[in-house]
C-alpha positions, 0 to 999 in steps of 0.5 A: 569521615563520610563524605557527602554524595557528589552532584553527580551521584545525587542526579543519578540517585534521583533519575534512577529513583524516578525510573522506579516511580514511573516503572510502578505506577505507569501500567496502572494509570494506563489500565484505568484510562478509558477511551474518551470516544468509542471507535466506529464500527460501522460507516454511513451508507452511501447516499450517491454513486460518486460519479462525480469523483469518478468522472474527476479521477478518470483522466489520471486513471487513464494515464496510469492504465496507460503507463502500466500496460506500456510497461507490460507490454514492453520488450525484454529490456523493459524492467516489469514486462511480460517479455523480460519475465519471460526471458528470465523463466526461459533462463531458469529453465535452460540452467535447470533451476526448477524451483526458480522456473516454477515461482517465475512462470506463476509470476509470469501467469499472473502478469499475463493476467494482469494485463488482461485485466487492465486492458478490460479496465481501459475498455471500461474507462472509455466508456465512462469517460463518454459517460462523463462527457454526456452528463456534465462530469457527473453532476447530472 
């Protein structure tokens, strides 16, 4: 006497069949699809120098520069400061960890250069702010 499939087995068989059909047909369906729009490879050339946007963002950029320079010029207890990293380099040297010392020294060199770069940007931004003030925030 043969028992008919239980409802649970029928659902499992249907799911298995659907998975098999999708596995076979899905790759070919995607292979034939063509993009409806061709991607843009070039952008339009700028028509202005963006002075209005630069003037609008200048106060926030100045605040960010101040915050970054404050952190970099902080003391040994300030995370991210040059002094703290210098202390780590000195500690690695004292403990004889030459690989760590080299890695941290390179990082320290970059960080010292970053201070110089940010200070220059701060000076440039002061000139930009003066220009913006004299030129109605770049709308002239």
